[in-house]
N, C-alpha and C positions, 0 to 999 in steps of 0.2 A: 529642521527637518531637509531632508538630502534632497539632491536635485532629482533621483530617481523615483523618490515619492511624491513630488510637485506635478511631475510629468505623469504619474499612472491612473489612468481611469478609475473612478472609482462607482460607477453607476452598472445596472443590469444590462449586460449585451442582449439586447432581443432583435432579431432579424437583421443584424447587422448594423443596428444603431445602438450606441450609449445612451441610456435612460435614466431618470429618477424612477424610483417605486411608485406605484400608481398613489400611495398615499403620503406619499414625500417623506417616509420615514427610514432612517438609517440606524448604524450601528458603530462602535469605536472597535476599532482594531489595537491590542497592545503590543508591544515590544515586552517579551518575556524576561529578559533580561534587568529591565528598569521598571516596569509596571506603566510605561507611559503610553499615552494614546498616540500613535502615529499616522493612523487615517481612519476618517469616518467614510463607511460605504452603504451605499443603497442596500436597503431590506426590502427582499421582494416580499409581494404579495401571493394570495390566490390568484389574483386576475392576471398578476404579471407571469404567474407561473403558465397560466391557460392561454396568454400570449405569446409565449414561447414556444409552447406546444402548438398553435396555430401557426407560429414563420415554420416549426420545422415539420408539420405536416404538408405546408405549402411547397416547400423547398424538397421534399423527398421524392416525387416523382422525376423530377429535372437530375437530381442528383443521383437517384438508383440509377438512370440512364446514362449519365456521363461515363466515359469512357474509361475502363481501368486503368490504362496509361496516364489520363491526363488525372484521375484523381491521385494515382502515384506520383506524380511530378508536384502536384501541390504540397502532398507530404514531404515529398524531397526537398522542397522550396524551405518546407516550415523547418525543417532537420538544418538547414544550413542557416537558417536565420537565428535560432536558437542560438547552435554553436556559437556562431559571432557575438554571442549576447551572454555567454554563459556566467562572466562574473556578476553582469547586472543583476541575471536570475538569481547566484548564488547569494548575494547582499540580498535580495527582497527576501529569499526563504530564512536568512539569517534573522532580518529583522522583525518577522512575524512570527516565526516559528521557535527561533532561541537557538538552534544545531550551531557548532562550531563551523565555522568557514570551511575547512577542508571536506566536512561532510557535506555540506551544502553544495561546493564544487561538485562534489562526485555524483549528489542528485541530479543538479542541474545539465551534467553528463549523459547520465542514466536514464532523464526524461527524454532529450533529444532523441536518444537511440531508437526510441519507440517510434518517432517519425521514420527514421530510415529504414527500419526493418519491415514497417506496415509500408512504406513505399515500395518496397521490395515485394509484399504478400499480396498487394494489390492485384497484380497481375496474374496471380495462380488461385482464384477461385475456379476452382476446374470439377467440373459434376464427372460423371461415370454415362456410357452406353455399354451394355451388354444383350445378349440373349439368355430368353428365359430359361429354365432346364429342360420345361414340356418341347421347346422350340417355335411356341406358336405367335411370340411376339417378341419385339424388341424392349427393353427395359431402359430407359433414359433418367438420369437422375440429375436434375438442374439444383444450382445453388443460388438462392436469392435474397436479400437483406431481409432483416425482421421488419424493418422499419422504423418509427420514431423511438430514440432511446433514453433512457433517465440515466443519467451519470450521477452518483453520489461520493464524493471522496472526502477520505480523512483529512486529518491536520498534519500528521506526522509526516508526510513525504508529497506535499502540497502540488509540487512540479509532475512528479514521477506518476503519481496515481493519476492524475490528469491525463497524461498523454498516454499512459497503459491502456486507459479507455478510449479517448477520443481517438488513437491512431488505427485501430483495429475497425472502430465503428465506422470512421471513415472510408476505409480501405475497402470494405464491404457494401458501400453503398448506403449506411445509416444514415440519418440525421440526427442530433443529440442536444439533450439539454445538461447541463452541468450544473451540478449543486454542490459548493466546495464547501468544504469545513467554515465555520463561522469564526473560528480562531484562526484561520488562515486564506483568506480570500484572495487576498493581492496577488498572489502566484498566480492563481487561476485566470484573475482579469488580465495579467502581463501575457500568457500563454493564449488568450483570444485575440488579444490584440496583436499577436504575433502572427496567428493563423489567418487572421483579417489580409494582415499585410503580404502572406504566402500567395492570397487569391483565394482563400475558402469563400464559396458564394454567401450572401445573406441568408440566413435561415438555415445553413447546414450546422452550423453551430453556437450555441446560444449559452449563455451563463447567466444565472442568477444567484448572488449570495444573498443568504436571508439567515435571520435568526429563528425564523418561522417555520423549521427544517421539516419537523411531522405533517404539519398541514399542508404546506405547498408539495411535497412529496405525494402524500395522501390524494391530494387533488388530481395529482398528474397521474397516478396509477388508476384511479376511476376513470378517467378519461380513455374511452375508446380507441384513440387512436394511438396512443403509447402501448408500445408491444414489446419492451424491453426494458429492463431494471438490471445497471450494475452497480452493485453496492461493497463498498470497502469500507468496513469498519468493527464494531464491537460484535461478538454474536448474540448480546442481549438486542440491540436493535436489527439485527438480520432478522430474528426470530419474527417482531414486530412486522419487518419490511415483508416478510412472505407470506405472513397473514392477508397484510392489504394486498400484494399481488395476486392473490388465489381469487380473490372476488372478480377479476377481469381475466383472471389465467393468463398474467403476464410471465413472458419468457422471463428466467432470471437468473444473475451469476451474483454468487455472495463469495466475498473473500473475507473471512471470520477473522475472531481471534486465536491466537497460537498459545502455546506453553510448551514452548522448544526444550528437550532435553538433551543434554551436551555430554556425551558418554565418554570418558578416558579410560582406556583399558593400559594395564600395565607395561604392555609392549609398545606403548604407543610413544612416539618421539616426542619427547618432553618441548623441546622447542619447539617445534611444529604446533604441538596442542595450545601452549601458552599464546602464539601470535592468533592461532584460529580461536582461540577464546575472546580475545580481545576484541577482534573483528566480530564475531558472531554476538558476544553481549555489548560491545561498545558504540557500535553503528548506531548513528543517531542516537546516542548518549541511552541506549538501551529503551528508547521509545519506540519500538519496531513489534510488527506481529512476527517477525521471524526473528528476535533478538532470544538468543539462549537465556532459558528462564532457570532452569534447574541442572546443575552441574552433578554428574554421577560420576564419580572418580573411584577406579579400582582400588583397594587397600595399599598394596605395593607402592603404587607412585602416587598415592594422595599425599604424603607428608611435603614432598616435593614440589609439587603442581599447587597444592594452595599456598606455599611461601611464595612462589615465584606468579603467581597471580595477584596476590596481595601487593607485592612490592608494585609489579605492573601497574595495578587498577589506583594503589595509593599515589603514585607519581605523577598522575594526569594531572595537567593544570586546568581549574576550575575557571571559567572567566566568559565575561561575554565573549559570543561568537565570532566579534569582529574584530576583536585584541589580539594582536600578535601573539602567536603561541597558543592560543586557546585551544584545548582537546575535548573538554567537556563542556558544553554551554548550560541553561537551565532549563528545567523542565519546561513545559507550554504555559502550565497556567499554577495559581497557586492551590487549585483543587487537587491538580497532579501532585505536588508535594505533601498534601495530606495522604492523599492515598498511599502513596510510597512507604512514608513513616510508619502509617498504620499496619501497613504490611511488618516491617521491619522490627517494629515493637511487638508484634504478635509472637514474630518468631523468636526474638530472644526472650520474652516471657515463657515460651514452649523451650527454651534450655539454650538456644543458639548464642553462638558468640560472635561479636562484630570485631574482624580483624581488622579492618580500616574503615572510616567513614561512620556510620549508624545515626546520624542525626543530621539535619538541615543546618548549613554554615551559617543562618541568621544574615540580616542585612537586607540590601534590595536586589530586587529581582526574585526567581523562583529555583534558587540554585538547590542541586541536593547533590552530595560527594557520592564519588565512585565506593560502593561496600561492598566487602566480602564477609558474607556468613559460612562459619562452621560448627559441625555437630547439630543441626539442624534435623529434628525430628520429623520422621516420615508422614507423620500426622500432621505437620504444621501447615497452616493455611496457605503460607505465601507459595508453598509445592502447585497448589493448586489453583491458583491463582496467575493471571497474566500481569506481571509485576509494570510493564512500561516504565522501567526507570534503571538507574546503574546499578543493581543490588545482583549479586552472584551469590545464591545459596550453594553450598556444597553437602552433600550427600557420600558417604563410603558404602562402596559394593565389594561383594567377595566373587561373585561369579557371573557369568555371562547371562544364563537366566533370572537372577534376579535384578539383574541392571536392566533387561528387557520389560521385565513385569513392572517396576517402578516407570521406566519411561513412558510405557502405556497407560499408565493409571492417570489418565485425567480424561475429559470429555473432549478435549482439541486433537487435533491431527494434523497441524500444518508442515511443518517442518522438525527434524531430528538433527542431530551433529554428532557424528564419532569418530575417536580417533584410535587406530592400531597400525601396528606394520603388518599384520599377517592378513593378508588381500582376502582368503577364504573366511576368516572370521567377520572381517569387514562386510562382505556382500551376505553371508548368511544373517549376520544381524539385522544388516539393511532389511532384508526380506521379510523379518520378524516385526519390525518396527511400524507404527501404525501411524503411518505421516503420507502427507502429498509429496513431500520432497524429502532428500537426504543429502547433507553434506558428509561425504567419506572422505575424510583427511581434509577438509576445507572449512572454512569458518564464514565463506559467503558464497551463495548459489544462486543469487537473483540473475538473471540475463534476457534480455528482450527476444532471445532465440529460443527458450525455455518455456515450459508451460507451467505458469507459477499456479498453485493453489492446493488446495490441502480435502482431507477426509475427515469422516465424526461430524464434530458440530464447528470445524474450520470454516466449513464452506462447499459450494456447488459450483462446479466449472472451473474454466483454467483462463489463465490471462498468459499473455506472451506466446512466442512461438505461432506455428499455423494453426495450433489449435484455439489460440485466442479471438482470431478472425473468425472462426467456425462456430464463435459463441453468438455472432451477429450476424447469422446465415442461417437461414432455412430450408430444408431439402424438398423438392416437388419432384414426385414420381410421377413420368408419361408413361403410358404403355400404349405402344404404336406398331401398325403392321407396315412393311414395304417390301 
């Protein structure tokens, strides 16, 4: 076991204290590259969850009245502490998530940036003052923190999804209970340790890892002191949580699944399109809601694009994430390999051809090779599913309307990518794409300063940007004469 793992706390973090679960239970965390157990973490109970709500509620009144500048300075310190420990954070991400080290370093830096951005936004919770149209009163609009927030994060970006929620919540004056994914709880516990060192008061941030996710989240959503839920994960689970949140009319933000189209028009710069495709598809090994999922390529450029993409994908070094030169690590667990293989097998049965990859490599760990599929029928299940793996299905199209129709033929609407050298076409197509975000001649759009989120069944609300902090604020209207 590495020194990092030996020194890492593995309990629940409640009210500024590290503690075992109330029933002393725990669960194992595994290294996806070997399947070996690397840590055993406390598995929070409903009693632990309510204790976390107690702590967050008790800390709320003081924290919401803490000067915005003071909250900002704590977040800025957290950014600096995370920046000093990028290598440590990245190593931990690799060990529990499996992604290749360059990806993990990128995530760690991206995660830290949310604390810097919201350190700057904390002092900008600005309301309004105006005169009513009739002139009979003044209209004042105040921004006030929503209150106690429950944050539920996924396993694919264990650092960034935590900071993307904690940063704006703390900036707005809310207190939080973070429930990290049970596949990757260790990074969240390290983030809690860093926030404690940065000066976050007891009870303001609480972290409760658990294998009993449904039960403890439900218990918190039915506690009247909890006024906010922010969830990142599958659309299927999101629907369940929306129903749970409805019972107490809890304010919700949902960042759900994606099925991103990647459109390449004949006039695209081929070199740029290939580079963008590699980023959009292979970031985090394809295990991302923003991953390019369906490649729609115009007929004239399709042969060259397909050949080049297969060449680049096939050349990636697949290895444990910490191994020198590793570009593609394992999937997060054995179930993920089974799910990806089922989609690939289904596409091949429908008539698709695997130019590279197409089957697990076998041996130790949960590895799946980079795969490019051609001749994928428009009715194939793989085009309607979130693949969450390093698989690129390619479909040829002839004209703009056809491409847009195929791109929009999904219940999801998180992000879309398109490549063209005609800026008029780019903007015209962008307007017609049913997506909350568009990468126009770019394979990466995520930025702490930009509003991240989707439409349709890809979610509700936005994370990042000034909009991200507004998700944790409520408006109070005051009518006054003076």
